[in-house]
C-alpha positions in Angstrom: 0.1 -0.1 0.1 1.1 3.6 -1.0 2.5 5.5 2.3 0.3 9.1 1.8 0.8 11.2 4.6 -1.9 14.0 4.9 -0.2 17.5 5.7 -3.5 19.3 5.7 -3.1 21.5 2.7 -1.3 18.4 0.3 0.0 15.0 0.4 3.6 13.3 0.7 4.1 10.4 -0.8 7.1 7.8 -1.2 8.7 7.2 -4.9 11.0 4.9 -6.1 12.6 6.1 -9.2 14.3 4.3 -12.2 16.2 6.6 -14.1 17.3 5.9 -17.5 14.4 3.3 -18.5 12.9 2.9 -22.2 10.1 5.4 -21.1 8.3 7.2 -19.1 6.1 4.9 -16.7 4.2 4.9 -13.5 5.3 0.8 -12.9 3.3 0.4 -9.8 4.0 -0.1 -6.2 7.2 -1.3 -4.5 7.0 -1.7 -0.3 5.2 1.5 0.4 6.6 3.5 -2.5 5.1 4.3 -6.7 7.4 2.9 -8.6 8.3 5.1 -11.3 10.6 4.6 -14.9 12.1 7.8 -16.5 14.4 8.3 -19.5 16.1 11.4 -17.8 19.6 10.3 -16.5 20.3 10.7 -13.1 23.0 13.7 -13.8 22.8 17.4 -12.9 18.8 17.3 -11.6 17.7 16.1 -14.9 15.4 13.0 -13.2 14.2 15.0 -10.5 13.4 17.6 -12.8 11.5 14.8 -15.4 9.7 13.2 -12.3 8.3 16.6 -10.6 7.4 17.1 -15.1 6.2 14.0 -15.0 3.8 14.0 -12.0 2.7 17.0 -12.7 1.3 16.1 -15.9 0.3 12.8 -14.5 -2.0 14.6 -11.6 -3.2 17.6 -13.3 -1.4 20.1 -11.2 1.2 22.6 -11.8 4.9 22.2 -11.3 4.8 24.7 -8.4 2.5 22.4 -6.7 4.6 19.6 -6.1 8.2 19.6 -4.5 11.0 16.7 -3.8 11.4 17.1 0.4 13.3 14.4 0.4 15.9 12.0 -1.5 17.3 14.9 -4.2 20.3 12.3 -4.6 18.8 9.2 -4.3 16.4 6.6 -5.8 14.0 6.8 -3.5 12.1 10.2 -2.8 9.4 12.0 -0.8 6.9 14.3 -2.9 4.8 17.1 -1.4 1.8 17.9 -3.9 -0.2 20.8 -2.7 -4.1 21.0 -3.3 -5.1 17.6 -3.6 -6.7 14.6 -2.1 -5.8 11.4 -1.2 -8.6 9.5 -3.0 -7.8 11.9 -6.2 -4.2 11.0 -6.2 -5.2 7.6 -5.9 -7.5 7.7 -8.4 -5.3 9.6 -11.1 -2.3 7.4 -10.5 -4.3 4.3 -11.3 -3.3 2.4 -8.1 
C-alpha cells in the first residue's frame, strides 16, 4: 500500500525512481512507494526535474504545486503535492 501523509493542504508520498529507462511510466508499487521509470539520466538534477514534470502532467497540477522534500540524490524520494486529496491522488495514479 502506498504510504501517504496528509499535510492539511496537500499530501506527501514516497517514490522509487528508476532513471534511464526506455520510457516514462508508473510501474506500480514497490513496498510502500510508487515506482516510476523515467528516460532522464540521474545527472545534474535532470531526473528530478523530469519526475516533477511527469507527476505534474499525471496529476493535472502545476509544477509549482510539487516539490521533492527528501531524497534529492537518492532513488528513494518523498514528494509533496499541494491542493490534492488522497482519493484524487490514488485515482489519478491508477493504483
